[in-house]
Phi, psi and omega in degrees: 000131184293133184259007180203157173289148180231128179248156176292134181277346177199178175296146174229122351295159183280003179204165171293120190249131177289136178255359179219152166289139180167224182228130173280132186219171165267118188302329181292341178285350182253022179239100009271169174243154002294159178214148180251126182237159178278130176276124187238022176138195185215142176232123177255164175301133183093355178247167179216126177278123186282325186273132178297150178284128180268174179301140176060033173241156176220144176238131177295136186221146180254156179305131179093350181278154178282139175292140174292156176303138181098331178279148180221011180196165176233129173267123181300145186301329181288351177255024181224163171224133184225143173251010180103329178245329178241150177232126177264120179268118188275347180210156178280160175229153176271166180300131180065022172292136182061034181222137168262121186289148175303131177078005182287337177273316177197146174263152176307128181093346177296141176284119183255336176216137181259150173307135181097359180282132176290133185266109172250189182303318181294318180294320179294320176298320179293318177302317178296321181299317183270008173077021181260068177223118003284172181218154180285135178226161173276141174295142176295132175296145175261126186246119175276129178246120183233097175282147181235152175136132178293342183281349186272140173232155178301158185297333183270006178254145176278119183287146170285175186300329184264009183242164175224154177287156183282064187284326182299320180296321178296317179293319180295323177299320177294321178295320178298315177301314181296333179276002177086019180242176183251118181278149175220104177278110189290323184151193177248122180270123175287169181280060176225132186298319184296315181288323177298317180296318180302316182286325176294319176302319178294316183296332181292358171283349177274177178281331181211143184242133174240116175254134178245138181082162175073018184253002182268211186247022183284169182299328183249023177268094190258000188300313183299307181297325180291318177296320178296323177295336177271009178086021184288145170248126182265128178271325169206154178226103180099148178219151184277060180225159173215126358283163176113010185304323185281005185306142177230156182214138178190198182222137176222124180053045178067012177248135175287143174224151173234137169253115183253151175301154184284332181295140190299315182292322175301316182292325179291316180298313182290328174300311183294323182286323191240316187283313182304312178300323179294322178296320178300317180293319177300326182276000177098005182277157173285143177301140180246140179289153174286125186248123173253152172255166180251141176211171178255141183286128181284328182224155179296156183214136178248134187226134173280136183287164174119327182231152169273125182255143175239107188245129179302132186208173174234134177246138181213157179277136180213113178060033179091348178254153169271121181250137181240139181220138178296144173273161173295123190212132184255022179113180191287359173261005188267099178290326183298313178295320180297320181290336179282345184274152170241005178196175169246132169283128183256117178249118184276159185303328183281349181271127181243272180270114180251136181262157173303134181095347177294144177282132182223166175272141171233148182241105180300141177293121186296337185269002178275000000 
């Protein structure tokens, strides 16, 4: 994430630049066309013609080369005939045809990148272009991921019939990476308060803590009391969404923490809704609004009011419309259904009986 504003150090392009191989001319000399002009040299990319172009002269020019003073257009080579000393122009050109004007991309002093911009290939190329290498950046936040539950076993262990592999932590680590942060899977916390506290104390060494499981109201859901024992302040407990209703958010020892539901789809939805935006702010980015796309429902759907639902679905183009259809899904623990989806169908609390063809919101999966 960029840690400072960056301005253009000069005009871009720094000269009128030819966009085609051909001949640099004064456009008024080709009115009318055809017209015969004197060939007075050649300019390649990386070269500069010192002498201004005079009336009824043409200079051969290559793509990317600067136009000589006096020239204001380029005639493509396929629209010319030359014997080496004279060039016959077969068609007229308008002013600045086949030319990128000096300063048309940016003027010297223009702000080209703002502090908080995520740096991808295009941004890095732009920084190199304007000579800002090295540049100040924000350190990637370190995110502690702490899954809880006696049912979890490490990924390299064969689970017994009553156990499951620690898949949510693996998925969350991938989401953290995709969000531009550094994941740290602390371990697996069993359903015991003493061990959970030990691991939470360890996790608070990160910039942000994500605990999965143990955040509901069950007999062995110890995350809330253990966090309170660590001095946590809760900003909210629960959200009117499904999946993900038990999500919690707060601060402990100046570190942000999130408690996410243990089921994998619930943890992914709540990560995208709450954790990813927080990571962006920690990394110096400007807050971004949640963006939904519109599509038409392929099949009717009935919804109970009260919660916003995020349902795994697939959206595809059909006859010019985007059509969305739910995937076969057995609930928020179903990885097979989640992997088959390319979006979430978003059903708002006020929506009840939806008919096929109704316009609905879809939320593209950020990690696709």
